[in-house]
C-alpha positions in Angstrom: 3.5 -7.0 38.6 0.1 -6.8 37.0 -0.3 -10.6 36.4 -2.9 -12.8 38.0 -1.7 -15.7 40.0 -2.2 -18.3 37.3 -0.3 -16.3 34.7 2.5 -15.7 37.2 2.7 -19.4 38.0 2.9 -20.2 34.3 5.8 -17.7 33.9 7.7 -19.1 36.9 7.2 -22.7 35.6 8.4 -21.8 32.2 11.4 -19.9 33.6 12.2 -22.7 36.0 12.2 -25.2 33.1 14.4 -23.0 31.1 16.9 -22.5 34.0 17.0 -26.3 34.5 17.7 -26.8 30.8 20.3 -24.0 30.8 22.4 -24.0 34.0 23.8 -20.5 34.7 20.9 -18.7 33.2 18.5 -16.7 35.4 15.7 -14.2 34.8 15.6 -10.6 35.9 13.0 -7.8 35.9 14.0 -4.4 34.5 12.6 -1.4 32.8 12.2 -3.2 29.5 10.6 -6.3 31.1 11.8 -9.7 32.2 14.8 -11.1 30.4 17.3 -14.0 30.5 20.7 -13.2 31.9 23.8 -15.0 33.1 23.8 -15.6 36.9 26.1 -12.8 38.2 26.6 -11.5 34.7 25.1 -9.5 31.9 21.9 -10.2 30.0 22.1 -12.9 27.4 21.2 -10.4 24.7 24.3 -8.3 25.7 26.5 -11.3 25.4 25.2 -12.2 22.0 25.5 -8.5 20.9 29.2 -8.6 22.1 29.9 -11.8 20.2 28.5 -10.2 17.0 30.3 -6.9 17.6 33.6 -8.7 17.9 33.7 -9.2 14.1 35.1 -12.7 14.7 33.8 -16.2 14.3 33.6 -19.3 16.5 35.9 -19.6 19.5 37.7 -16.3 18.6 34.4 -14.5 18.9 33.6 -16.2 22.2 37.1 -15.3 23.6 36.8 -11.7 22.6 33.3 -11.3 24.1 34.4 -13.1 27.2 37.2 -10.6 27.7 34.8 -7.7 27.1 32.5 -9.0 29.8 35.0 -10.5 32.1 33.2 -13.8 31.6 34.5 -17.4 31.5 34.2 -19.5 28.5 31.6 -21.8 30.3 29.5 -18.7 30.9 29.8 -17.7 27.2 28.8 -21.2 26.1 25.8 -21.1 28.5 24.7 -17.8 26.8 25.2 -19.2 23.3 23.2 -22.4 24.2 20.4 -20.4 25.5 20.4 -18.2 22.4 20.5 -21.3 20.1 17.2 -22.4 21.7 15.5 -19.0 21.9 17.0 -16.8 19.1 13.8 -14.8 18.4 13.6 -13.7 22.1 17.3 -12.6 22.1 17.3 -11.1 18.6 14.3 -9.0 19.6 16.1 -7.6 22.6 19.2 -6.8 20.5 17.1 -5.1 17.9 15.3 -3.0 20.5 18.6 -1.9 22.0 19.9 -0.8 18.6 16.7 1.1 17.9 16.9 2.9 21.3 20.6 3.7 20.8 19.8 5.1 17.3 17.0 7.2 18.6 19.2 8.5 21.4 21.9 9.4 19.0 19.4 11.2 16.7 18.1 13.3 19.7 21.7 14.1 20.6 22.5 15.2 17.1 19.3 17.4 16.9 20.3 19.0 20.2 23.8 19.7 19.0 22.4 21.2 15.8 20.0 23.4 17.7 23.0 24.8 19.7 25.2 25.4 16.7 
């Protein structure tokens, strides 16, 4: 992992405290680093992005995003509670995903143009 033992211990303590404060939230490793996720479900940033993409507010937004992800309302609320406490962390992930998607679309458009 590239972390020394004391740094790794700090990370696990921090994550453990977060999981205790936010039941249903776990942490996963992936190509973009370690991130918060719902146990047995998507990453928290994906849930929040789906809530925003619904174009709805309040309970209607939660219900629409829950349907998108086949999630229960308690899972949705767990994701929103986590987001409410760590918005910068989640907003950063959402922004990174948008940037990567935009870059991929630009590459695709250039390739299509090159073949036209």
